[in-house]
C-alpha positions, 0 to 999 in steps of 0.5 A: 733284802726287805725287812719282812724277808729278812725277818722270815728268813731269820725265823726259818733258820731258828725253826731249822736249828730247833729254837723254840721260844724267845729269846733263843740264840744259837751260838756254835750250834748250841742253843741258849735261852736268855743272854746271860747264858751265852756269856762265858 
């Protein structure tokens, strides 16, 4: 998969998951903003 296609696919997945802003992460269905929140 070309870089642009991967970028567009990941962007679509993030939008579909309800992520807005950056950095945003979805882990086990939960949205986190900033990497510190994702580390437990």
